[in-house]
C-alpha positions in Angstrom: -101.9 -5.4 -24.6 -103.3 -1.9 -23.9 -104.8 -0.8 -20.6 -107.1 2.1 -19.7 -107.9 3.1 -16.2 -110.6 5.4 -15.0 -111.2 6.6 -11.5 -114.8 7.8 -11.1 -116.7 9.6 -8.3 -119.5 7.5 -6.8 -122.1 9.6 -8.5 -124.7 8.2 -10.9 -124.0 10.8 -13.6 -120.5 9.4 -14.2 -121.8 5.9 -15.2 -122.4 7.2 -18.7 -118.7 7.9 -19.0 -117.9 4.2 -18.2 -120.5 3.2 -20.9 -119.0 5.6 -23.5 -115.5 4.4 -22.8 -116.3 0.7 -23.1 -118.4 1.3 -26.3 -115.5 3.2 -27.9 -112.9 0.5 -26.9 -115.2 -2.3 -28.1 -116.0 -0.6 -31.4 -112.3 -0.1 -32.1 -111.7 -3.8 -31.4 -114.4 -4.9 -33.9 -117.1 -6.1 -31.5 -120.6 -6.5 -33.1 -123.3 -3.9 -32.2 -125.0 -6.5 -30.0 -121.9 -7.3 -28.1 -121.2 -3.6 -27.6 -124.7 -3.2 -26.2 -124.1 -6.1 -23.9 -120.8 -4.6 -22.7 -122.5 -1.3 -22.0 -125.2 -3.0 -19.9 -122.6 -5.1 -18.0 -120.4 -2.1 -17.1 -123.5 -0.1 -16.1 -124.7 -2.8 -13.8 -121.2 -3.2 -12.2 -120.9 0.6 -11.7 -124.4 0.8 -10.3 -123.4 -1.9 -7.8 -120.3 0.1 -6.8 -122.5 3.2 -6.3 -125.2 1.4 -4.3 -122.8 -0.4 -2.0 -120.4 2.4 -1.4 -119.7 3.3 2.3 -119.0 6.9 1.5 -120.7 8.9 -1.3 -117.6 11.1 -1.5 -115.3 8.2 -2.5 -114.3 6.9 -5.9 -114.2 3.5 -7.7 -111.9 2.3 -10.4 -112.5 0.9 -13.9 -109.8 -0.9 -15.7 -110.1 -1.9 -19.4 -107.5 -4.3 -20.8 -107.5 -4.9 -24.5 -106.1 -8.4 -25.1 -105.9 -10.5 -28.3 -109.5 -11.4 -29.2 -111.0 -10.3 -25.8 -111.8 -7.4 -23.7 -111.2 -7.7 -19.9 -112.6 -5.0 -17.6 -112.7 -4.7 -13.9 -114.8 -2.5 -11.6 -113.2 -2.1 -8.1 -114.9 -0.3 -5.3 -114.2 0.3 -1.6 -117.7 -0.5 -0.5 -119.1 -2.7 2.2 -118.2 -6.0 0.4 -120.2 -9.2 0.4 -119.8 -13.0 0.1 -120.3 -13.8 -3.6 -121.3 -17.4 -2.9 -124.3 -16.1 -0.8 -125.9 -14.2 -3.8 -128.9 -16.3 -4.8 -130.4 -16.2 -8.3 -133.2 -13.7 -8.4 -136.8 -14.8 -8.5 -137.6 -14.0 -12.1 -141.4 -14.5 -11.3 -141.4 -12.6 -8.1 -142.0 -9.0 -7.3 -138.6 -8.1 -6.1 -137.3 -4.7 -7.3 -133.5 -5.4 -7.2 -130.9 -8.0 -7.1 -130.6 -8.6 -10.8 -127.3 -6.9 -11.5 -124.9 -9.8 -11.0 -127.4 -12.2 -12.8 -127.5 -9.8 -15.8 -123.7 -9.4 -15.8 -123.1 -13.2 -15.7 -125.7 -13.8 -18.5 -124.0 -11.3 -20.8 -120.3 -11.9 -20.3 -118.2 -14.9 -21.2 -116.5 -15.0 -17.8 -117.0 -13.2 -14.5 -114.9 -13.3 -11.4 -115.9 -11.6 -8.2 -113.5 -10.9 -5.3 -115.0 -9.3 -2.3 -114.2 -8.8 1.4 -116.6 -7.4 3.9 -115.6 -4.0 5.0 -113.0 -3.6 2.2 -114.9 -3.6 -1.1 -115.4 -5.6 -4.2 -113.7 -6.2 -7.5 -115.7 -7.6 -10.5 -113.7 -8.7 -13.5 -115.7 -9.4 -16.7 -114.4 -10.9 -19.9 -116.0 -10.7 -23.4 -114.5 -12.6 -26.2 -114.4 -11.1 -29.6 -116.6 -13.3 -31.8 -115.2 -14.2 -35.2 -118.7 -14.3 -36.7 -121.1 -11.4 -36.5 -124.8 -11.8 -36.4 -126.7 -9.6 -38.9 
């Protein structure tokens, strides 16, 4: 089991580093092109949430990638404002809201998502993507 940890500044320009890292790890593991794209979207959404809910723009957040047998587990941990995960409603897909889709997108793309959050202390989102044994063409 290999583990990679990145600590990134809460600045939007570093989200691309998270995307490049997960793409490289997933490619090396043999994920399909579609799954690699899903992983890039999920990590982007999680990082964007960390940026948007940070208490201090001068702080950092952590990304941890763990390569396990037949799955990739990655966690984004911030020191933001925190929230109650149970209170997040499904976004109105027919409405005119501009935000609130991040967690919905992450949950739709990943095989498993776990959110641990405490108001005033931050949030940790752990996402799991299983390596498919059959690849779509």
